[in-house]
N, C-alpha and C positions, 0 to 999 in steps of 0.2 A: 575464424571461430571466435565467439565472443563470450565464452563461458565465464571469463574472469572480469566482466564489466561490473564495477562497483557502483552502487546507487549513490547519487548525490542529490541534494535538495534542488539543484538547478534542473534536474531531469523531470521533476514533478510539475505538473501543470496546475497552477492555482491551488496549491495544497491548503487545507484547513488545518491550522496548527493547534494541537491540543497538548497541554503540558500537565503532567501529573507528577508534581515534585515530591521527593522524599518517600516514594512508594516503589517497591520492587514489583513490577507488573509481570504477569504471565501472559502468554498469548491469548488464553481464554478471556482474561479480564480486559486486556487491550481490545479484543474483538468486540466485547459487549459495549465498551465505551465508544468505539468507532461505529458500531451498528446504531446506537442511539443518536449519535451526532449526524450520521447519514440520513436517518429517518426524520430528523428535524428539517432537513432540506427537501427530502422526497420520501413520502410515506411508504412507497414500495421499492425503495432502493435495493438493488441486487448486488451482492458482493461478487466481484469478478476475480480479484487477485489480492494477495497479501504477502508481506515480507517481515521476517523476524530477524533483526540484526544480531541478536545475541547468539542464536543458533545457526544463522545463515539459511534457515529454511524459507522456502517460497512456495506459493501455490498460485497458479499451476506451475508444474515443472515442465517448462517447454524450452526447446532450443530456440535461441534467438535468431532473428533474421536481420539484425542491425548491429553495427559495431559500437554504437554510442549509448545503448540502453540495455538493461537486462531483459531477457526474454519474457519474464512474467509481466513486466511493465509494458512492453510492446504489445503483448497479448491483450491486456486490459484496455489500453488506449485504442487498439484497433477494433475493439468490440463495444466502443461507446463509453468507456470509463470516464466519467466526467465529475465524479465526486471523489476527491483524494483526501484522506484523513491521515495526517502525519502526527504520530504520537511521540513526544519527547525527542525531537530532532532525529527522525528516521530510525528510532529504536524499533518502532512498528509502523508499517504503512499499509493502509487498506484502500482499495480502489473499488468504487461502486459505479454501477450504471443507474442513473436517475431517470 
């Protein structure tokens, strides 16, 4: 069982790093920032998964099929997630299919 797999930067494939210093972000604000950044790369980018480090919430909530990555990350990668937006050093991570 891999329910306790903790996300690390090394697990992310070619993440685009976004830093928003000195501001307390909410999930909604972080998502807007990530959506805009993803759409700069692909105008019809589709969000597949996200992670909120502060709350531990993830979407989708799926059981993992690997021991080395969280289930939500495996889900996104296996569905073509190729745009990874990492906000404030994994405070928020959003994965899109471009």
